[in-house]
Steps between C-alpha positions, in 0.01 A plus 500: 500500500731785600715526813568823688629652822463833680741618768471792744741575784863580564681576172592172333683409181262350244757228431443341842141397425521466124810278484643385833236280667431130436170581329586850380274676255746423222490131591121523501509637147665173396312257725250636751362262761143613563337564164347294220753644251859452619680738262453878501702610199279758327682806626563656840510831679621677813377824651671679788491820703809713547554873544212596270128477575440320171636144505764366265392232254690241297311248285600278213372209292801275563457219752621634833763227529656613171542874557847609612379858540248393764771328702730803473227744605386274785855488636513882521144616579414522870147606585263513799209391279506304176291272278624217280298287258565213258231443239324199355259633239138384506454589133604860440817589311848493651586869474670743736171688541337181631767430762435585864519707715279774359548860613268797557656810657648375831309167487611154390279196432561136409276197462487124468193319370249564228154630420302203374371555147715810462446506124124524561504769769799709393300755299248548781771551761696739279192722478501520881852648515461872584562724201783682680685169541422334170801632309732383779424141407770394256480120521236236432492294819211441737747597775531857377123528464467392864745774600315768304168389651648504849614859454159597366333330796699692760829315548681821589268575794341167609687198362291229670175642367656553157587130484144407599345727236737379231434133574125572488536684167697212347268227626193695381653527153584127502146408599352725231705319236421155635861431598536188713878510539610636839654830598825427684751750629769588742610858460690774678494878476712758679523876531864477604416480869239226544431160341146400403475136393213261431440130455163429339319268261141438400547121531701473824816408306702821522873502423721468806607800707725525807652764724780530755593778736774595743749769586736428214525233232827312465604242241756243609585175317192539284261534793289810561467599868347797678667621817270534799298819514295697251565735212539293181235313302526265203189399301549242226355223287698224669768466769860574407640192676400163643474624858157540657635724773382838375243444225129563561237417238244770420156338519279472194280808464711743704663839457836569656609848598856567619562841654845527652529220755129415504335232285121485484285231339150596389237271344394611154131475581513641855590830658662357815879483516745315719861595563775243474757518780 
């Protein structure tokens, strides 16, 4: 399964989180700690926001640990909001078009997991992509289909409800085709200002998802620490170090919304929300 992270807060060099921590994303691409597949070598991608409304995007099919260009870019790019993803394919081709994050206007999206029986439901789900979006799909992954469906279901105006509708659409298609394999996903979308993440599965075995928050993230001696206060948020597949000091696990079946210094958890099946101090 894939590994990913999303950061929002004070401008930070990508290199700090991709390379410098004990369990950095690059280390996770070689040997992640909290997934059934340890190696994530089927490509990678980073997306970041700078002076333009539309985010920058760099993706390639090399393993992340073997791309000198990624290291060079990460050393220089400083951003207040960025995504990074290392890919372990669940069956689709290793091409640049299939690497995350995916981009639509000012939005980015990335995903870990799979649609059970994707080969059986792919055609049905493709027909549900709005016509205006269909030609934007350039890859073959279930992840990109999920993104297109989210947009069609109102991601740009009501992300939580768009996730609910999209999950319902996928599970309805799976049931219609007699698929017994589960739907499992952690995913994150952003408009460049807010993070909208989810941890969900149809069999109560969702991939792991964590978050941390504080005034400012600092990396020292391989450890990731947040200074006291609020303002920065990190959402990710697994902790970046061995310390339990700042990492909070997102419960199974929850949405996470990060707006500035406020993190909110919201059950997938319920309307009530609770803020996290």
